[in-house]
N, C-alpha and C positions, 0 to 999 in steps of 0.2 A: 754722498750718506751712502755707507759702508750696509752691509746686507742684513746685520745685526742688528745697528742701530736704527733700521728700516723696520725690523721686524718688530723692535721694541718699540715704536712710534704707531704701528697698524694694531697691536693688541692693547696697547694703553687707552687708542684713542675709539676702539668698539668696545673695547669693556667700558667707557666712562661714558659712553651713549645707550648701550644696550642696558646697562647699570643690573646686572644680576640679582643683587640685593631687592630693587626695588620689584623686580618679576616676579619674587616669590610670595609677596602675600598676595600680588592680584592674581596669581597663578591660583592661589590658596581658595580665593574668594569666585573664581570663574569655573573651581571643578568643585565648591558644594555639593554630598552630595555621592560624591564619589568614592569606593574605598580606596588604602592606601595603592593597591594592584592597578587598580583602572587607573587611578592619578598617575602612576609613574609610566605606565603607558601615555597617559597623554602629556606629560612631559617631553616623552622622549620624540615621541610624534611632533608634536610644536619644535622641539630643537632641531630637526631633521629638515621642519619644512622651512624655517628660519634662516637655516645652515646652506640649502639646498637654495632658497633667492639670493641671500647675499654672492655665495656665487657665481649664478646666473648674471646677478646684476651686475658682479667687479667684473667678468667678461665679456659683459653685453649690454651693460645695464646704457652705455652711450647710443649705440644701436637700435635698443630697444626705444629710449624714450622718440631718439629722430625719427623712427618709423610711425612711429603714432604720434608724432608729433605735442609730446607730454614733456612739461617742462617738472623740473624737482619742486617748484614752487606748488604747480598744481596739484601733484603729488601730495605734499604737505597739507593743502586746505583737504586732501579727501581725506587723508588718514585724520585730518581733525575731527569732521564728520562725523568718520565712524567712531572714534572712542568717545565724543559725545554721545550718539544715538547708544551706546553701551553702557555709556555710564547712568543715564536716566534712571535705566531699573532699577539699579542697583541704590540710588539715593533714596526712589518713593517706596524701596520694598517691596514690587510688584513683581513675583514667578515664585511662588512658593517658599524655599527657602532661604530668602535673601539673596539668590542666584538669578541671573538675567534669566528672562525668556527662552530662548535658544538655548540655553543650558538645561535649563528644566525641560523642555520639551524634546531631550534626547540630542540635541545638535551638538558633532562635535566641537568644543572652542580650540582642539589644536590648533586646527590652521587657523580659523580668524575667531577670535582675537588675537591669540595666546601669538602664533606663528608670526603671525602679522595682522595688527603692526605694532604688538607689546613689544616684542624680541626684535625683529626685523622690519620698524618703521623704517619711517622717513628718512630722520637723522641717519639711523646707521645703513641704509642704502645709500644714501646721498655721499654719507661717508668712505665707504666701499669705492665707491667710485669715483671718489678726490683722490684716495690713494692709489688705485689702478693708475691712472694719468698722469701721477710724481714719479711712477715705479717705472725704476732704467735698469732694466735688462731683466731674464728669465730668473736671477736669484732673488730679485724683490718679488719679484710677481710670484714666486713660490713662498714667500714670508709671507705677503699677504695672507695667501689661502690659507696659512699655517695659522696665522694668526686669530682665522676666522673661527677656523678647527680650536685652537685653544679657549676662543670666549664663547663660543658654543657648547663647549666641553661644561667649564666654568659654570655659565648660567644654565645646563642640566644637572649639574649637582646643586645647585641651588635649590630649583624645581624637587628636587628629588628630595631635599630637607623639608620643605615648605607644610607637611602633612604632621610633622614634631611640632612647627608652629600651631596648625589645628586643633592638634590636641589640648596645646595649652592653653589654646584660648577659651572653649566651651561655646554653647549657646549664644550667649550674649554676647561673649566677645567675638563672635563669628557677625554675630546683626551689629554692632557697633562696626567693628573693621571694614563692613564691608560696606558701608553708609562715607566710612570717611575716605574709602580707597575709589568709590564712586564720585565720589565732590573732588579729588585730585586728578581722577581721570578725565571731568570733567573739564575741570582747569587746563591739563594739558592738550587736551581738544582744541580749545578754545584760541591757546595761544599755539600750537600748530597749524590754525587759521590765520592767527597774528604776522605769526613768520612766513608764510604763505602769499597772504595779500601785500605784505608792508613791499619786498621790492616790485612787486605790479603798479604800484600805488606809485612809489617812486617812478619808476619808469615812467610811466604813463603822465606826472606833473612836468620831469623835463621834458618830454614830449610836446605838451603844450606850452611850454617857455619857449623850446627851441622853436 
């Protein structure tokens, strides 16, 4: 596989997994109460955090997981639990202006949950680790890192445009959107847990039969 082909594979895979368009409305819900300047700063910080995490896991993810005895499945389960706990306040409407309590209390959402796991979630992290394992030579390694930068740049643009969506929705639209996105996040969290538990359960079944 050529370097250009591998770069296209990396970029398309990461864009599909991260899905910047889907991240934008979640970003709007998480930053309710912030002005446009504060939102843009939060978007930049979240993308820096996500990009940094993906770079680190691309370079040393296998070593980090091996050092602590962590598996991708355990990481998926942890991410799913985090998604679920963040989604419940959005579903029930607790926490002021329909935003999660941590955001209302002054907590910066750029690191958690925006940077990780919304942007750099278990899927994105496992994807860069798999792609790094497939990289053949320095050129493809550079192509992977370039794809990460491009994907994070596209995500940053999507988040920067999110306040325009907020102004169009209005208070009632924001409340409704927050409930819907809370439901989606809840389902995503459960799906992450299922995806993490399934291979463990299959392995246990195989071990018991063996």
